[in-house]
C-alpha positions in Angstrom: 32.7 -10.5 -0.2 31.3 -7.3 -1.7 31.0 -4.2 0.4 28.4 -1.4 0.2 27.4 1.7 2.2 23.7 1.1 1.7 21.8 -2.0 0.5 18.1 -2.0 -0.4 16.4 -5.3 -0.3 13.6 -5.2 -2.8 13.5 -3.7 -6.3 10.1 -2.1 -6.1 8.7 1.4 -5.8 9.9 2.1 -2.2 13.3 0.5 -2.8 14.1 2.5 -5.9 12.8 5.7 -4.5 14.8 5.3 -1.4 18.0 4.3 -3.2 17.8 7.3 -5.6 17.1 9.8 -2.9 20.0 8.4 -0.8 22.3 8.7 -3.7 21.2 12.2 -4.6 21.8 13.4 -1.1 25.2 11.7 -0.9 26.6 10.7 -4.3 29.8 9.3 -2.7 27.9 6.3 -1.2 28.1 2.8 -2.8 24.4 1.7 -3.1 22.9 -1.6 -4.3 19.4 -2.9 -4.8 18.8 -6.6 -4.3 15.9 -8.0 -6.3 14.9 -11.7 -5.9 13.3 -11.8 -9.4 14.6 -11.3 -12.9 12.8 -7.9 -13.3 12.5 -4.8 -11.1 9.5 -2.6 -10.6 7.1 -5.3 -11.7 4.3 -4.1 -9.4 4.7 -0.6 -10.7 4.3 -2.0 -14.2 0.8 -3.3 -13.6 -0.4 -0.7 -11.2 -3.4 1.5 -12.1 -4.2 -0.8 -15.0 -0.8 -0.2 -16.5 -1.0 3.5 -16.0 0.5 3.8 -12.5 -1.6 5.8 -10.1 1.4 7.7 -8.7 -0.4 9.5 -5.8 -3.7 11.2 -4.9 -4.4 15.0 -5.0 -5.0 15.4 -1.3 -2.5 18.1 -0.2 -3.2 18.3 3.6 -1.5 15.7 5.9 -4.4 15.0 8.2 -7.1 14.4 5.5 -4.5 12.3 3.7 -4.0 9.9 6.7 -7.8 9.2 6.7 -7.3 6.9 3.7 -5.1 4.5 5.6 -7.0 1.8 7.6 -3.7 0.8 9.1 -1.0 3.5 9.6 -3.2 6.5 10.0 -1.7 7.8 13.2 1.9 6.9 12.4 1.9 8.6 9.0 0.7 12.0 10.2 4.2 13.2 11.1 5.9 11.8 8.0 3.3 13.4 5.8 4.3 16.8 7.2 7.8 16.0 5.9 7.1 14.5 2.5 3.7 14.1 0.9 1.6 14.5 -2.3 2.9 17.9 -3.5 6.5 16.8 -2.8 5.9 13.6 -4.8 4.5 15.4 -7.8 7.4 17.9 -7.7 9.9 15.1 -7.5 8.7 13.4 -10.6 8.1 16.6 -12.6 11.6 17.8 -11.9 12.8 14.6 -13.5 10.8 15.1 -16.7 7.7 13.1 -15.7 4.6 15.2 -16.5 1.6 14.3 -14.3 -2.1 15.0 -14.6 -4.8 15.1 -11.9 -8.0 13.3 -12.9 -11.5 14.4 -11.8 -11.5 11.9 -8.9 -8.2 13.1 -7.6 -6.0 10.3 -8.8 -2.6 11.3 -10.3 -1.2 9.6 -13.3 1.8 10.3 -15.7 0.5 12.3 -18.7 1.8 9.5 -20.9 -0.8 7.2 -19.3 1.9 4.5 -19.1 3.6 3.1 -16.0 6.7 2.6 -18.2 7.3 6.3 -17.9 7.7 5.9 -14.1 9.9 2.8 -14.6 12.1 4.6 -17.1 12.5 7.5 -14.7 13.7 5.2 -11.9 16.1 3.3 -14.1 17.5 6.5 -15.6 18.1 7.9 -12.1 19.6 4.7 -10.9 22.0 4.6 -13.8 22.9 8.3 -13.3 23.9 7.7 -9.7 25.6 4.3 -10.5 23.4 2.3 -8.2 24.0 -1.4 -8.6 20.9 -3.5 -9.5 21.5 -7.1 -8.6 18.8 -9.3 -10.1 18.0 -12.9 -8.9 19.5 -12.0 -5.5 17.0 -13.5 -3.1 18.2 -12.7 0.5 18.5 -15.9 2.5 19.9 -14.3 5.7 20.4 -11.0 7.3 23.0 -10.8 10.1 23.8 -7.7 12.2 27.4 -7.0 13.2 29.2 -4.4 15.3 29.7 -2.0 12.4 28.0 -3.6 9.5 25.3 -6.0 8.2 25.9 -9.2 6.3 23.4 -10.3 3.7 23.6 -13.7 2.2 22.1 -14.6 -1.2 22.5 -17.7 -3.4 25.0 -15.8 -5.5 27.2 -14.1 -2.9 27.5 -12.6 0.5 27.4 -8.8 0.8 28.3 -6.4 3.6 26.8 -3.0 4.1 26.8 -0.3 6.7 23.0 0.3 6.4 20.2 -1.8 5.0 16.7 -1.1 4.0 14.0 -3.7 3.6 11.4 -2.8 1.1 10.2 -6.1 -0.2 6.4 -5.6 0.2 4.3 -8.5 1.4 7.0 -11.2 1.6 6.5 -13.9 4.2 10.1 -15.2 3.8 11.5 -11.8 4.6 9.1 -11.4 7.6 10.6 -14.7 9.0 14.1 -13.3 8.6 13.0 -10.2 10.5 11.4 -12.2 13.2 14.8 -13.8 13.8 16.0 -10.3 14.5 13.3 -9.8 17.1 10.7 -8.0 15.0 7.1 -8.9 15.3 4.7 -9.1 12.4 1.0 -9.2 11.8 -0.2 -12.1 9.7 -1.0 -10.6 6.2 -4.5 -10.8 4.8 -5.8 -9.3 1.5 -6.8 -5.7 1.7 -8.1 -4.5 -1.6 -10.5 -7.0 -3.2 -13.9 -7.3 -4.8 -16.9 -9.4 -3.6 -18.1 -12.5 -5.2 -21.9 -12.8 -5.3 -24.2 -15.1 -7.2 -27.7 -13.6 -7.1 -30.4 -13.4 -9.7 -30.9 -9.7 -9.0 -27.5 -8.9 -10.5 -26.4 -11.9 -12.4 -27.8 -10.7 -15.8 -26.7 -7.1 -15.6 -22.8 -7.0 -15.4 -21.4 -3.5 -16.3 -24.2 -1.6 -14.5 -23.1 1.1 -12.2 -25.2 2.5 -9.3 -23.7 6.0 -8.5 -24.6 6.5 -4.9 -24.9 3.4 -2.7 -24.4 2.7 1.0 -22.9 -0.7 2.0 -22.9 -2.4 5.3 -21.8 -5.9 6.5 -24.5 -7.5 8.7 -23.5 -8.1 12.3 -20.6 -5.6 12.2 -19.9 -1.9 12.3 -18.4 -2.0 8.7 -19.9 0.6 6.3 -19.0 2.3 3.1 -20.5 4.5 0.4 -19.9 5.6 -3.2 -20.3 4.1 -6.6 -21.0 0.4 -7.1 -20.1 -1.7 -10.2 -21.9 -4.9 -10.9 -19.5 -7.4 -12.5 -19.7 -10.9 -13.9 -18.7 -12.3 -10.6 -20.3 -9.9 -8.1 -19.6 -6.3 -7.2 -16.7 -3.9 -7.3 -15.8 -0.1 -7.6 -14.8 2.4 -4.8 -17.6 1.6 -2.3 -16.6 -2.1 -2.3 -12.8 -1.5 -2.3 -13.0 0.9 0.6 -15.1 -1.6 2.6 -12.6 -4.4 1.8 -9.7 -2.2 3.0 -11.3 -1.1 6.3 -12.8 -4.6 6.8 -9.7 -6.6 5.8 -9.2 -8.3 9.2 -12.8 -8.8 10.0 -13.7 -10.2 6.6 -10.7 -12.6 6.7 -12.0 -13.9 10.0 -15.3 -14.6 8.3 -13.5 -16.4 5.5 -15.1 -13.9 3.1 -18.6 -15.4 3.7 -21.0 -12.7 4.9 -24.2 -10.9 4.3 -23.8 -7.6 2.5 -26.6 -5.0 2.8 -26.9 -2.6 -0.2 -28.9 0.6 0.0 -29.1 1.5 -3.7 -30.6 5.0 -3.1 -28.9 6.1 0.2 -32.3 6.8 1.8 -34.1 5.4 4.9 -36.8 2.9 4.3 -39.6 5.0 5.8 -38.6 8.0 3.6 -38.4 5.8 0.5 -41.9 4.2 1.1 -43.4 7.7 1.5 -41.8 8.8 -1.8 -43.0 5.7 -3.5 -46.5 6.6 -2.3 -46.1 10.0 -3.9 -45.0 8.4 -7.1 -48.1 6.3 -7.0 -50.2 9.5 -6.9 -48.2 11.5 -9.4 -47.4 8.9 -12.1 -50.2 6.5 -11.5 -50.7 5.5 -15.2 -47.1 4.6 -15.8 -45.8 1.0 -15.8 -43.5 0.6 -12.8 -40.8 -1.6 -14.5 -40.5 0.7 -17.6 -39.6 3.9 -15.8 -36.6 3.8 -13.5 -36.5 6.2 -10.5 -33.9 7.5 -8.1 -31.4 7.9 -11.0 -30.9 4.1 -11.0 -29.9 2.4 -14.2 -32.9 0.9 -16.0 -31.7 -2.7 -15.9 -31.0 -2.5 -12.2 -34.4 -0.9 -11.5 -36.1 -3.7 -13.4 -34.3 -6.4 -11.4 -35.2 -4.8 -8.1 -38.9 -4.3 -9.1 -38.9 -8.0 -10.2 -37.3 -9.0 -6.8 -40.2 -7.2 -5.1 -42.5 -9.6 -6.9 -44.3 -7.0 -8.9 -46.2 -8.3 -12.0 -44.5 -7.4 -15.2 -47.1 -5.0 -16.5 -48.4 -3.5 -13.3 -49.0 0.3 -13.1 -48.3 2.6 -10.1 -52.1 3.0 -9.6 -52.5 -0.7 -9.1 -50.0 -1.3 -6.2 -50.9 -1.4 -2.5 -48.9 -0.2 0.5 -47.5 -3.7 1.3 -46.1 -3.9 -2.2 -44.5 -0.4 -1.8 -42.9 -1.7 1.4 -41.4 -4.7 -0.5 -40.0 -2.4 -3.2 -38.6 -0.1 -0.5 -36.8 -2.9 1.1 -35.2 -3.9 -2.2 -34.1 -0.3 -2.8 -32.8 0.5 0.7 -32.0 -2.9 2.4 -31.3 -5.5 -0.2 -29.2 -8.3 1.3 -26.7 -10.2 -0.8 -24.7 -13.3 0.2 -21.0 -12.8 -0.4 -19.3 -16.1 -1.0 -15.7 -15.1 -1.6 -13.3 -12.5 -2.9 -11.3 -11.8 -6.0 -8.2 -9.6 -6.6 -8.9 -6.1 -7.8 -7.5 -6.1 -11.4 -3.9 -7.3 -11.2 -3.1 -5.4 -8.0 -2.6 -7.1 -4.7 -2.4 -5.2 -1.4 -2.2 -6.7 2.0 -3.0 -5.7 5.6 -0.1 -7.0 7.7 3.6 -6.6 8.2 6.1 -5.3 10.7 4.6 -4.1 13.9 4.4 -0.3 13.7 5.4 0.1 17.4 8.8 -1.2 16.5 9.5 1.6 14.0 10.8 5.2 14.5 8.6 7.1 12.1 10.9 10.1 12.2 13.5 8.1 10.4 11.7 4.8 9.3 14.4 3.0 11.2 14.0 -0.1 13.4 13.8 0.6 17.1 15.5 -2.7 17.7 18.5 -2.4 15.5 20.6 0.6 14.4 20.9 1.2 10.6 18.0 -1.1 9.7 15.3 0.8 7.8 11.9 -0.1 6.3 9.6 1.4 3.7 6.5 0.5 1.8 4.2 -2.5 2.4 6.7 -4.4 4.5 5.2 -2.4 7.3 1.7 -3.0 8.6 0.4 0.0 6.6 -2.1 -0.1 3.8 -4.6 2.2 2.1 -7.7 2.3 0.0 -7.3 2.4 -3.7 -6.4 5.7 -5.5 -2.7 6.2 -5.2 -2.4 6.2 -1.5 -0.3 3.0 -1.1 2.3 4.5 -3.5 2.3 7.7 -1.4 3.2 5.6 1.7 6.1 4.1 -0.3 7.4 7.5 -1.5 7.1 9.1 2.0 8.9 6.2 3.8 11.5 5.9 1.1 12.3 9.6 1.1 12.5 10.0 4.9 14.7 6.9 5.3 17.0 8.1 2.5 17.7 11.3 4.3 19.1 9.3 7.2 20.7 6.5 5.3 22.7 9.1 3.4 24.5 10.2 6.6 28.1 8.8 6.5 28.2 8.5 10.3 27.4 5.4 12.2 23.8 5.5 13.3 21.6 8.5 12.8 
């Protein structure tokens, strides 16, 4: 039976970050990382399209929390301890140069997630952290002074244990045996599948400023919209999917999505179309896109309003303007399913947040049992926010796991 001071269950971002920070604060500790697969940091590898969106350039705790549909209230205190600026400093002190892109996302200057992976592996080697691959934890048993973890390879004992396995139903079942409650996981970041003649022939088209809403709900979102081969994507859709994760799951991802392509009210739009009729009366409607809409999208919306192909502005009546206004401001599309955003997979669900002490990220039910990352019922919109949750939880837990004394 092998003995450790700290064992981390899960060889992902939160696990490595916590292990390294624990070792840095107390290099005398024997620390191990248990990874069920044959590779560590696999999710880091594919994140951000292989570039690794490390965090987001929002440097105030309160505004930062607004990007978390679940965990917003709980993360406010932790973000005062460790947040974006601390994350950037941590990586840069270890030789990882970072850049802030125009939209606020932060990436390694190398544009490669391998830079982050190499940093973690180098630090783990530096502090002699054991990395045990193919060690799927089958059981976790609390004892009077230590924890016993059973894997197919061996049984290990440790004074303190952190679970950072992400969305792992098997691990949730083990934690339920310890008395913890979990929220059933559902996908959080996903795109919408739509088959509609208005968008079927124009994949790749981007509308810059749209407003989205789900019919018969309070769910809304705004921002850029990308038309894809299978439906719609981009920030407006991903934000709506994150905040609507539970509601859309209940609907089995079948719902009516209203798209306002110009972010204007119908009455205002119709009035403006009337002005266009006066001012550009001799122009063909289909050939001249308005409202800064892509030409191909404009043509499809005009076609959907049942305008003849070669009709001029002077030839349309008020009823026709109403129909076009509806397509521009209130177009309804039938969503028939979801698809994963790139290779990334984020879920809403996990350990009940009421059972966690967010000053330490320790279980309220068991001493010396810590959590970080997506194992908790915390998730965020896309843009580096999910990683920031992992860094913050991992760092704070590490400060307490590094304490040699029993308990914290």
